[in-house]
C-alpha positions, 0 to 999 in steps of 0.5 A, a space after each residue: 319241405 321240413 326235412 329240407 329246412 333241417 338239412 339247410 340248418 345243418 349246414 349252416 351250423 357246420 359252417 358256423 362252427 368254423 366261423 366266428 362272430 356276426 361277420 361269419 353269419 352274414 358270410 355263411 348266408 351269403 355264400 349259401 346263395 349259389 352252387 359256386 359259392 357252396 363249392 368254395 365253402 366245401 373246398 375251405 373245409 376240406 383244406 382247413 387245419 389247425 397248428 399249435 406252437 410256442 412263441 416264447 416267454 410262456 405263451 403259445 399260439 393255435 392257428 387256424 389255417 387253410 393249406 391247399 397242398 398243391 405241388 406248385 409254388 407257395 403263396 402266404 395270404 395275410 388278411 387285414 383288419 376284420 378279415 378271415 381266410 373265409 372272405 378270400 375263399 374264391 381267390 384261394 380256390 382260383 389260385 389253387 387251381 393253377 397249381 399253387 400251394 396257398 397258405 392262408 392263416 387266420 390271424 390271432 383274435 380272428 376265427 378260431 386262431 388264438 394266443 394264450 395268455 392273450 395278455 401277452 399279445 399286443 397285435 403289433 406288426 412285429 408280434 404278428 410277423 413272429 407268429 407267421 414266421 413260426 407258423 411256417 416253421 411249424 408246418 415245414 414251409 421252407 420258402 414262400 414264393 409270393 406273399 399276398 398281403 391285404 390291407 393292414 396286412 402289409 405291415 407284418 408282411 413289410 417286417 417279414 420280407 425285410 428281415 428275411 428277404 431270401 425267404 420271401 421271393 415276391 409280394 402282392 400289396 392288395 388294397 394297401 394302406 399308406 406308410 403314413 396315417 390314412 383317413 380311416 384311422 385318424 386321429 391316430 392318437 385315439 387308437 394309440 391311446 386306446 391300445 394303451 387303455 385296453 392293456 389295462 383292465 380298468 381303463 379298458 372298461 372306460 374306453 370300450 363303449 367309445 370304440 364299440 360306437 366307432 365300430 357301429 358307425 363304420 358298420 363293423 362287428 363290435 364284439 368286445 374281442 373284435 374291438 380290442 384286436 382291431 384297436 391294438 392292430 391300428 394303435 401298434 402300427 410303427 409307420 417309420 419302421 414300416 417305411 424302413 422296411 419298405 425301403 429295405 425291400 426296394 434295395 433288395 429288388 423283391 418283385 412287387 405287384 400293387 393293386 387297388 380300387 379308386 373307390 376304396 371307402 377306407 383308403 384314399 387313392 393319393 395315399 396308395 400313389 404315395 405308397 407306390 412311389 416308394 417302388 418308383 411307380 408314378 400314377 401313370 405307370 398303373 395299368 388302369 381297368 374300368 368297371 367290367 374290368 376292361 383294360 382302358 389304359 396300359 401301364 408301364 411294362 414291369 421291366 421297362 425304363 430304370 426299373 431293376 426289378 419286377 414292379 407292376 401297378 393295377 388300378 380298378 375303378 370299382 371293387 372298394 376294399 375287396 378287389 379280389 371279389 370283383 376282379 379275381 381273374 385279373 389279379 390271378 393272372 397278374 400274380 401268375 405272371 410274377 411268379 413266372 418272372 420269379 421262376 425264370 429268375 431262379 433258372 437264370 441264376 444257373 443259365 443267365 444266357 437263356 431267359 431274356 423275354 417276359 410275358 406282357 401283363 
């Protein structure tokens, strides 16, 4: 019995070395609860790696990431606030089993990814986009077939695709916040002021207790580094620029899949519907699923009506801010359908008369 306890503690210790903070401790004990979840941890450990590269201006990035090394289309996962690739382990494994090469970096300040010197990095969408761009170059990825952005990860994603439309072929917006301030970050001036104060050593000491208290109120990890990263991430969002990037992506006819939960505690559904309007998606255009993932309302066909590109909206009645945990199979199928469309589009540029039929979602 004692040896089993020692063995379990050793396994936990090994995973903790690859995670960080209180959130990772909770994650480890949750994942140890079943054989399937143990298999996910084993899979992530097997495909984990690190890369280091220059960011210019005497700074450098060291990025911890997962690369499933499959021969199929490349998928780039961009996590949101307080997230690491461990949180998406099941989804990463499911996509990999479909033959996709999934690239899932931990953003600077999360997991074991960092910037040195850190004082040069403010976690703005433009800075994160620059890190991701150089990350892809450092591991020799010439093109991304699908960019999957969760939560606040959409802001660097919008910047990347807007600046490099030929490099990124399609995008998924999962539980996306709005292109205007949403409920979870109001009042925005507080985060903008906090971001400024965190860049000044003396002011940082004055505001840190306040933001630590805010994080405790919403049951988020409240270590000093996590608080600083989160405040910088929110405080440096440029909503006007994000809106312009979204308009550029619409103009480029980039295929888009938007998926969210109507019971998301952080982002109200009205905000998501306003975001969807950028792509011409109305509330009645969404494919709606009940608590058990049963389709209850069919939405608009991806290529019907006046749409000139592939646009799909999925709405779930449950799942909160992590729909990929509850409705993984539906999301994977929807992403595979969109990638199938992207592949058809690439081939049809050579033989446009051959491909006119698309799979119904």
